N, C-alpha and C positions, 0 to 999 in steps of 0.2 A: 326163882332166879338164883343161879349159882354165883360163886365168888367172882368168876371171870366176867359174868354179865354185869355184876354190881360195879366191878372195877372199871369196865369199859363205859358203863353208864355214868359213873362218877367223873371219869375223864371227859366224856362228852359234855356233861353238865358244866364242868369247870371251864371247858373251852368256850361254851356258849356264854357263860357269865363273863368271862374275860373279854369276849368280843363285844358284848353289850356295854360293859364299862368303857371300853375304848371308843365305842360309838357315841356314848353319852359325852365323853370328854371331847371328842372331835366336834360334836354338835355345839357344846358350850364354847369351844374355841372359835367356831364359825359364827357364833352369835354373841358378839361382845355386849357388855352392858351399855344401855343407851346413855347418851350424854345430855346435859342440860340444854333445853331448847329443842330437842329432837321430838318429832311428833310420832306417837306410837298408838297401837291398839292393844287393849287389855281386856281379859275376861274376868268378871267378878266371881270370886270364889267364896266370899264370906263377908260378914259385917261385924265391926267392933263398936265400941261406944262412940268413937269420934271419927272413925275412918272405915272405908271399905277396902278389903284386901283383894288384890288383883293378880292374875297370872299373865305375864308378858311373853308367853310362848317360850319359856326356857331361858330367857335373857337374865332375869333376876326377879326378886319379889318386889311388889309395889303396893302403894296405898293411894287412895283418893279421899280427901276430906269429905265427910258426909254432907257438909254445907254445899258441896258442889253437885250433889245428887238429889236435892229436894226441890220442890216447887215453892211458890210464894206462901203456901199454907204449911210448909214444913213437912209435906208428905213425900216420902221417898219415891223416886221416879224409875228406879231400876231394881232388878232382882238378881239373885245368884244365877249365873249362867249367861247373863247379858254381856254384850261387848260395848265398851265405851272407848272413845278416842280422845286423846288429850296430848298435852305437851309436858315434857319432863321439867318440873319446876325446881327440883333440888335432889341431891343425892346425900343420904346420911346413913352411915353404918350399913352399906350395901342395900339400902332400901330406896327404891325409886318413888318419889312423890310426884303424882300427876295432878295437873290442873285441867279440869274439863271446861270451866268457865269462870269468869271473875265473880268474887263473892261480895258480901255486903258487910256493913259495919266498919269499925276502925281500920280493918285491913284492906278495905275496898280500894283506896287510892293506889296502894302498892300493887295490888293484884291487877288493877286496870293498866298500870304501867307494864306489868309483866305480860298481860294479854296483848298489849300493843307490840311488845318486843318479840313475842313468840307467835303472833298471829292467831291467838285464841279467840273464838267467838264470845261475844258478851250479849247479855239480854237487856233490853230496854223497852220502856213504854213510850209510845208516841204521845206527846203532850199537846202540841198545837202546830198549826201551819204558820210558818214565818217566811220572810222574803227569801226566795231561792230554795226552800226546802221545808223541813219539819224540825221541831225541837223534840229531843228524846231524853228521857231521864234514865241514866244507867248507874245503878248502885248509888243513887242520891246525887249523882253528878250530871249537870246539864250538858248535853251534847247536841251536835248539829249533823243532820243527814241531808245532803243535797237531794232535790227531787229526782235527779237523774240516777241516783244511787239507791232509791227507795225500792225499786223492783227491777226485775230483769227485762221488763217491757216498759214502754212509754206509759207514764202515769198522768192521766188527764186531770184527775181530781185527788190531790194528796189528802184532802180532808177525810176521805174514806178510811185512812189509816189511823186517824186520831183515836186513842184509847186502846189500840192493839199492842200486845206485848210480843215483840219480835226479836230475832237474833240478828246481830250486826257484827261487822269487823271494824276495829279501830284503824283508820287509815292515817290519822295524824294525831299526835299526842304532844301537847305543849304544857309545860308547867305554868300555872296561873299565879297571880299575885294575890294571895289571901283568899281566893275564891275557888281553890281546887284547880284541876287540870282543864285545859281546853281540848275537847275531843271532836274529831270529825269522823263520822261513821259511814259505812257502806253495807247495805243489805244485799245489793246486787252482786258483790264479790262472792258472798257465801252461796247465793242461789246459783251462780254460774259454776262454781266449784261442784256443788251438789249435782247439777245437770251433767257436768262432765263425768263425774263418777258413775252416774246412772248410765250414761252413754257408753262408757267403757264396759260396764257389766253387760249391757244389752248387746254391744258389738260382739262380745265373746259367744253369745248364744244365737246370733242371727245366722241363717243359712238359707240358701235358695230352696224354695218350696215350703218354708215355714209360714204358718198362718199367724198373724199378729193383729192386735187392735191398736188404733191410733186416733189422733184427733186432727181434723183439718185445720191448718193454720193460715193458709192463704190460697187464693184462686188466681189462675192465669189462663189466658186463652188456650194454652197448650196442655194444661193439666192442673192438678191440685197437689199442694205440698202437705204431707201428713207427718205429724210429730209422733214417733213411735216410742218416745220416752227418753228424750235427750238427743235423738238422732232423727233427722228429717229424711223422708223418702219422697219420690215423685210418683204420683198416680197419674199417668198420662191420660189424656182425654180419651184415647182409643181403648184404654183399659178400665174405664169407669163402669161400663156395662156392655151388654151385647147390642143394645139399641144405639143408633147413631146419635151422638151428642155434639151440638154446635159449640157450646161453652159449658165448662164444668158447673157454672152457677145454675144451669137448668136442672141439675140433679143434686148438687152438694151445696153446703153452706159452711162458712167459717165457724169452728167450734163443734161441728158435727162429729160424732164418733163413728168410725168405719172399721170394718174387718177386711183385711187385705192379705194377699199372699206375696211373699218376697219372690220376685222373678229374676232379678239380677243384682249382683253386688260388685261394683267396680272399685279398684284400688284408688286411694286418694291421689289427686293430681299434684303438680308441683307446689300448689298453694295449700295443700292439705285438705282440699275439698273432696269428700267421698260422694259417690253417687249410688243410690239404692233405688231400683225400679220396683214399683208395686203394681199389683193387679187386683181389682175388685171383680172384674169380669170373670176371672178364673174360678171364682167361688160361686158364681151364679149359674142357674140352669141354662144350658144352651138350647135356644128355641129352634135352631136351624133344622136338625133332623126331623123333628115332629112336624114343623111347618112345611118343610120341603116335601114330605111324604104326601101332603095334600095337593101339591101343585103338579098334577099330571099335565102333559102337553095338551093344549086346547083349553085348559082352565082359564077363565077370565077373572080378572081381579081389578079392584080400584086401589091405587097406591099413590104415595106422595113422592114427588121428585126430591131426592136427597142431595144429589150432587150432579154437576154438569161438567162434561169433559169434551175434548175435541172429537173423541170417538163414539160418544153417546151419552146417555143419561142413566144414572143409577136411581132406581125407583124402589122405595121402601114398601114392601108388600105386607110386612108385619114387623114388630120391634125386633131388630137384630137380623132381619132377613131382607136382603136387597137383590134385585135382579137388574140386568143390563138391557136397556133399550138401545140397541145399536144405532149409530148415525144413519146407516143404510136403511133401517126400518123407518126412521123418522123422515128421511128424504123420499122414500117410496110413498109414504102416506101423504106427504106434502106435494108430491109430484114436481119437485124441483130440487136443484142441487143445494146441499147444506154443507157448510165448512165447520160448524160447531153446534153442539146441542143447544146452546143458548139462543140460537136463531129460531128455535121452535118452542122452547120451554123455559120456565122459570123455576128456581128452587122454591119448594113449598107448594107448588101447584099440584092439584089432584088430577091424575090421569087414569084412563081406562086402558088396560093392557091385556094381552093374551100370552100365556106361557107357551114358548116354542120348544124349549128343551131344558132338562134338569141334569146337571153333572154333579151327582152327590159326592163323588170322590174328591173333586176339586172345589166343592161348595159354590158352584156357579149356576145361575139361572138366566137363560136367554129369553127375552121378551119381544113381543111384537105389538103393533098398535091394534087395539080392538076396533073393529069396524063401527062407525057411528051408528047409534041406535041399538046396538047389542046390549043386553043386560049382563052385567058382571055378576060373578058368583056371590059377591057381598054388596049388591047394589042397594039393598035396604039400609045397610049400615054405613053407606058411603058418606064421607065428610063433605061439607059444602065446598064449592069451588072457591078459589082465591078471588076475592072481590075484584071485579073489573077485568078478569082475565078469561073467564068462561072455560068450557071444556076443551079437551084436546081435539075432539071431533069438530067442534065449531071453529077452532083455529085452522085446522087443515081445510075445512070447507071454505073459510075466508081466503086462505092462501091460494086456493085454486080459482078464485074469482078473477076475471080479466082485469088487468090494470088499466086505469083510466088516465 
């Protein structure tokens, strides 16, 4: 390298260094030191005898008392590199002191008051069921949690929580007379905030076509609601599977885990309600091509009446494969005029049909009435007739009898 190169390189390096220092200064200016009461996230970079040292992302140095980071047995619950969230409790000599939760011992009352003021979570053990809720011990202080605030969902038996150590938020703090503070707690508030945080994280990753797992939370005649992790989507009854489903309860149950595909995401409406459409059917094997290949014109089958319309009856030939028995075919077999398929058939009835045509491109199968006495392709496996209704051949035979 000649002198000119060294000179140019030195100038280039000096320019880069100057730009870096200016960028650092701008970043520090853009990120002012947090104030008391502000909620921040910090990464643990080391441990001292009494405190953990944390990095607040360039804002300033910080510490967290070790008493905030141990369990009931005094065992540390975090490690270097972990991220903790807390509230700025104080500022001293440019050092930010974070409180992650209320402590124990003589300082507990003051820390509980601070936890209330800054909405910090506190830990407590459910002691007993009392009128309207449960008694909770928080840092040696007796507190009350209404049963409606014990969980994010309805609690039928609060006794199940007795003995559990849980996190709460102090929703009311009143100085007591010689017996410490009077505290009212809510666990539900924390759970809803956590669910909202998970929902925001999930919302950022959701996209049409993505396959996700969820849990069925409720069933309705039109579909099932599935919790994807803080966000609910609707699995419409027509998207549960390829087979025809009358009610979601025929296939699904509350609490069941399902794998679904996101089909549509609609923007929130005026009330902030978002709509996410899901499909389980999209992930299942489509039986139509394979089954339709077996149904050449003239093939006779036994099927179940799935739906009745004014123009005809849809007959399920196999799970997920329906054919249309047109009203004109029903009328011809009955030898009388019909105005609706329900005049000849009932939903659930087993009928014998003959394939007239298969339109593979449009997934349509046209059916006709099999002549009485003909054996269908699957006669041996034919299900029993609907009690008291008889076969379709018998029906048409009776319909042609002279009226008395």
